[in-house]
C-alpha positions as CSV (number, residue, x, y, z in Angstrom):
1,M,74.8,-1.8,55.0
2,S,75.3,-5.5,55.7
3,A,75.8,-7.9,52.8
4,S,72.2,-9.3,53.2
5,Y,70.7,-5.8,53.0
6,I,72.8,-5.0,49.9
7,G,71.6,-8.2,48.3
8,A,67.9,-7.5,49.2
9,Y,68.2,-4.0,47.8
10,L,69.8,-5.2,44.6
11,R,67.1,-7.9,44.2
12,R,64.5,-5.2,44.6
13,L,66.2,-3.4,41.7
14,R,66.6,-6.7,39.8
15,I,70.3,-6.2,39.4
16,A,72.3,-9.4,40.0
17,E,75.8,-7.9,40.1
18,P,76.4,-4.2,39.8
19,G,80.2,-4.5,39.4
20,R,82.7,-2.0,40.6
21,P,81.8,1.8,40.6
22,S,81.6,3.1,37.0
23,V,79.6,5.5,35.0
24,A,77.8,2.6,33.3
25,A,77.0,0.9,36.6
26,L,75.7,4.1,38.2
27,H,73.4,4.7,35.2
28,A,72.1,1.2,35.4
29,L,71.5,1.5,39.2
30,H,69.7,4.8,38.8
31,A,67.5,3.7,36.0
32,A,66.5,0.5,37.8
33,H,65.7,2.5,41.0
34,V,63.3,4.9,39.4
35,E,61.7,2.2,37.4
36,R,61.1,-0.2,40.3
37,V,60.9,2.0,43.5
38,A,57.9,4.4,43.3
39,Y,57.8,8.0,44.5
40,E,54.9,7.9,47.1
41,A,53.8,9.4,50.4
42,L,51.0,6.9,51.3
43,D,52.1,6.9,54.9
44,V,51.3,10.6,55.1
45,Q,47.8,9.9,53.9
46,L,47.4,7.5,56.8
47,G,48.7,10.0,59.3
48,L,52.0,8.2,59.9
49,L,55.4,9.8,60.4
50,S,58.0,7.6,58.8
51,S,61.7,7.7,59.5
52,I,64.1,9.4,57.1
53,E,67.3,8.0,58.7
54,P,69.2,6.6,55.7
55,D,69.6,3.1,57.1
56,Q,65.9,2.8,57.8
57,S,65.0,4.2,54.4
58,A,67.2,1.6,52.8
59,E,65.5,-1.1,54.9
60,R,62.1,0.3,53.8
61,I,63.0,0.0,50.2
62,A,64.9,-3.3,50.4
63,L,62.7,-5.3,52.7
64,S,59.3,-3.7,52.9
65,R,59.0,-3.2,49.2
66,R,57.9,0.4,49.7
67,G,58.9,3.6,48.0
68,G,58.8,7.1,49.6
69,Y,59.6,10.6,48.7
70,C,63.0,12.3,48.3
71,Y,64.3,11.9,51.8
72,H,63.5,8.1,51.7
73,L,64.5,7.4,48.1
74,N,67.7,9.4,47.9
75,G,68.6,8.6,51.5
76,G,68.2,4.9,50.9
77,F,69.9,5.0,47.5
78,S,72.9,6.9,49.0
79,E,73.3,4.1,51.5
80,L,73.4,1.5,48.7
81,L,75.8,3.5,46.6
82,R,78.2,4.0,49.5
83,A,78.1,0.3,50.3
84,L,79.0,-0.3,46.7
85,G,82.0,2.0,46.8
86,Y,80.6,5.3,45.4
87,D,81.6,8.7,46.7
88,V,78.1,10.2,47.5
89,V,77.3,13.7,48.9
90,W,74.0,14.9,50.3
91,H,72.8,18.5,49.6
92,R,70.0,20.7,50.8
93,A,67.7,21.5,48.0
94,G,64.5,23.4,47.2
95,V,62.0,22.3,44.6
96,Q,60.1,25.0,42.9
97,G,56.5,24.0,42.2
98,C,54.8,24.9,38.9
99,A,52.6,27.5,40.8
100,D,55.6,29.1,42.6
101,A,56.5,32.5,41.2
102,T,60.1,32.2,42.3
103,P,62.5,29.4,43.4
104,P,62.4,28.8,47.2
105,G,66.1,28.0,47.4
106,A,67.8,25.3,49.4
107,V,67.1,27.0,52.7
108,I,63.6,25.4,52.6
109,A,65.2,21.9,52.4
110,N,62.1,20.4,50.9
111,H,64.3,18.2,48.8
112,L,67.4,16.0,49.4
113,A,69.7,16.0,46.3
114,L,72.7,13.8,45.7
115,T,76.0,14.2,43.8
116,V,78.4,11.4,43.0
117,H,82.0,12.2,42.5
118,G,85.1,10.7,40.8
119,L,83.5,9.1,37.8
120,V,85.1,10.8,34.8
121,S,83.8,10.2,31.3
122,E,83.7,12.0,27.9
123,A,80.3,13.3,28.9
124,C,81.4,14.4,32.3
125,P,85.1,15.4,32.3
126,A,84.9,16.8,35.9
127,G,83.6,13.4,37.2
128,T,80.7,14.9,39.2
129,W,77.1,13.7,38.6
130,L,73.7,14.8,39.7
131,V,72.0,11.7,41.0
132,D,68.4,12.0,42.0
133,V,65.9,9.1,42.3
134,G,63.6,11.2,44.4
135,L,62.1,13.6,41.9
136,G,59.2,11.5,40.8
137,D,58.6,12.1,37.1
138,A,62.0,13.7,36.4
139,L,65.4,12.0,35.9
140,H,65.7,8.5,34.5
141,E,69.5,8.5,34.7
142,P,72.2,10.7,36.3
143,L,73.2,14.0,34.6
144,P,76.7,15.4,34.3
145,L,77.0,18.4,36.7
146,H,77.9,21.0,34.2
147,E,75.8,23.4,32.2
148,G,73.9,22.0,29.3
149,T,70.6,20.7,27.9
150,Y,69.9,17.0,28.3
151,V,67.3,14.7,26.8
152,Q,66.0,11.6,28.4
153,G,63.2,9.9,26.5
154,P,60.5,12.4,25.8
155,F,61.7,14.9,28.4
156,R,64.2,17.8,28.1
157,Y,66.2,19.1,31.1
158,Q,68.6,21.9,31.7
159,I,71.5,22.1,34.2
160,R,72.7,25.6,34.9
161,R,74.1,27.7,37.8
162,S,71.5,28.6,40.4
163,D,70.1,32.1,40.5
164,V,69.3,31.8,44.2
165,E,72.0,29.6,45.7
166,P,75.6,31.0,45.6
167,D,77.9,28.5,43.9
168,G,74.9,26.2,43.7
169,W,73.2,24.5,40.8
170,R,69.7,24.4,39.1
171,L,67.9,21.6,37.4
172,D,65.1,22.9,35.1
173,H,62.4,20.3,34.6
174,D,60.6,19.6,31.3
175,P,57.6,21.9,31.0
176,R,55.3,18.8,31.1
177,G,56.7,17.7,34.5
178,S,55.1,18.0,37.9
179,F,57.4,20.8,39.1
180,A,59.4,23.7,37.6
181,G,62.9,23.0,38.8
182,M,65.2,22.3,41.7
183,D,68.0,24.3,43.2
184,F,70.6,22.8,45.5
185,A,73.4,24.2,47.7
186,P,77.0,23.1,47.3
187,R,77.8,22.3,50.9
188,R,77.3,18.8,52.4
189,A,74.1,18.1,54.3
190,T,73.1,15.6,56.9
191,V,69.8,14.1,58.0
192,G,69.4,16.8,60.6
193,D,69.1,19.4,57.7
194,F,65.8,17.8,56.7
195,T,64.0,16.6,59.9
196,E,62.1,19.9,60.4
197,R,60.8,20.0,56.9
198,H,60.0,16.3,56.9
199,L,57.7,16.9,59.9
200,F,56.0,19.8,58.0
201,L,55.6,17.8,54.8
202,S,54.1,14.8,56.7
203,T,51.7,16.6,59.0
204,A,50.9,20.2,58.0
205,P,47.5,20.7,56.5
206,E,49.0,22.9,53.7
207,S,51.5,20.3,52.7
208,S,51.0,18.9,49.2
209,F,51.6,15.4,50.5
210,V,48.8,15.8,53.1
211,R,46.4,17.5,50.6
212,T,46.9,15.1,47.7
213,C,47.7,11.5,47.3
214,A,50.3,11.2,44.5
215,V,52.3,8.3,43.2
216,Q,54.9,8.5,40.4
217,R,57.2,6.1,38.5
218,R,59.7,7.0,35.8
219,D,60.9,4.8,33.0
220,A,62.9,5.3,29.8
221,L,59.8,6.3,27.7
222,G,58.0,8.5,30.2
223,A,56.3,8.5,33.6
224,D,53.2,7.0,35.2
225,V,51.5,9.4,37.5
226,L,48.6,8.6,39.9
227,T,47.0,11.7,41.4
228,G,44.1,10.8,43.7
229,C,42.1,8.4,41.6
230,V,43.3,9.7,38.2
231,L,46.0,7.7,36.4
232,R,48.0,9.4,33.7
233,R,50.9,8.5,31.4
234,L,53.3,11.4,30.7
235,G,55.4,11.3,27.5
236,D,52.8,9.4,25.4
237,P,50.8,11.9,23.3
238,L,48.1,9.3,22.6
239,S,47.5,8.4,26.3
240,R,44.5,9.8,28.0
241,P,43.9,10.1,31.8
242,R,41.9,7.2,33.4
243,T,39.8,7.5,36.6
244,L,40.1,4.5,38.8
245,E,36.6,4.2,40.1
246,T,36.8,1.2,42.4
247,R,38.9,0.1,45.4
248,S,40.1,-2.9,43.4
249,D,41.2,-0.9,40.4
250,W,43.0,1.6,42.6
251,F,45.0,-1.0,44.6
252,G,45.5,-3.0,41.4
253,A,47.2,0.0,39.8
254,L,49.4,0.5,42.8
255,A,50.6,-3.1,42.6
256,E,50.8,-3.5,38.8
257,V,51.9,-0.1,37.6
258,F,53.9,1.1,40.6
259,D,55.1,-2.2,42.1
260,L,53.5,-1.3,45.4
261,P,51.6,-4.4,46.7
262,L,51.4,-2.7,50.1
263,T,51.8,-6.0,52.0
264,D,52.7,-4.1,55.1
265,L,49.2,-2.6,55.3
266,D,46.4,-4.5,57.0
267,A,42.8,-4.4,55.9
268,T,41.9,-1.5,58.3
269,A,44.7,0.6,56.9
270,R,43.8,-0.2,53.3
271,N,40.2,0.7,53.9
272,A,41.2,4.0,55.6
273,L,43.6,4.8,52.7
274,W,41.0,4.2,50.0
275,A,38.3,6.1,51.9
276,R,40.6,9.1,52.2
277,V,41.6,9.1,48.6
278,R,38.1,8.5,47.3
279,N,36.6,11.3,49.5
280,A,39.3,13.7,48.3
281,H,38.5,12.7,44.7
282,E,34.8,13.4,45.2
283,A,35.6,16.8,46.8
284,W,37.8,17.6,43.8
285,L,35.0,16.6,41.4
286,Q,32.5,18.8,43.2
287,H,34.9,21.8,43.1
288,H,35.7,21.2,39.4
289,R,31.9,21.1,38.6
290,A,31.3,24.3,40.5
291,L,34.0,26.1,38.6
292,T,32.7,24.9,35.2
293,V,29.0,25.9,35.9
294,R,28.3,29.2,34.4
295,P,25.3,31.3,35.7
296,S,22.7,31.9,33.0
């Protein structure tokens, strides 16, 4: 990454000077990333296939003020970390959805996971950290890559050895989260390990990204989650879901809650995006009403 790209990326994160690689700096970069760069797949809703080359993902984040899903977010972040002097490794990973009976394993490669090496601390004597800004409502800061239970804000996570990946690792998400867990393989991965699955996730009718418009943003106290037209706050027991009924409210939430002004989308694309999301919401309402109606 050029110095100008690094500067633009850090400005997006609102970090003036990250300093030399350290545990504290890595935590600050990670927290800033998940707080200010949303997890989103809005391009998929528009029928667009975005690049997951790491340099282009970094440009997307730094210059276009967009987010992305794991391939973009962890890919772009890895470019920034390497430019700042961190030892970063890519890994094939598999996210287990809440409805999945068993973990799919890393062979599915529906997730790109990162580890950062060489940062020893009392909390992490081996110096290896799980770094993941691409899990939506999950990690706020890196976790030491050794077995244990970890609390970040209102959420509790477990790191353990994987049951499905030899010599691999498993992150168990908090039960309130949007997925059950993630397993990743120990070997190094490259962008070629993810291109086939990226095509599936972006285009297949059965892909969750195609079926549902979801945007997520993590912070120290919880997570904001927009599913279709329904905005929720995870981690706050007093919060109640809110339905965004109008185009203005929906795009306003993207800009204000998720820092997604979408200045790269023209009026035609915005209209198409809102129409798709609203139509899907209406279809969901009709399905929900049909399920709740009981024959007399």
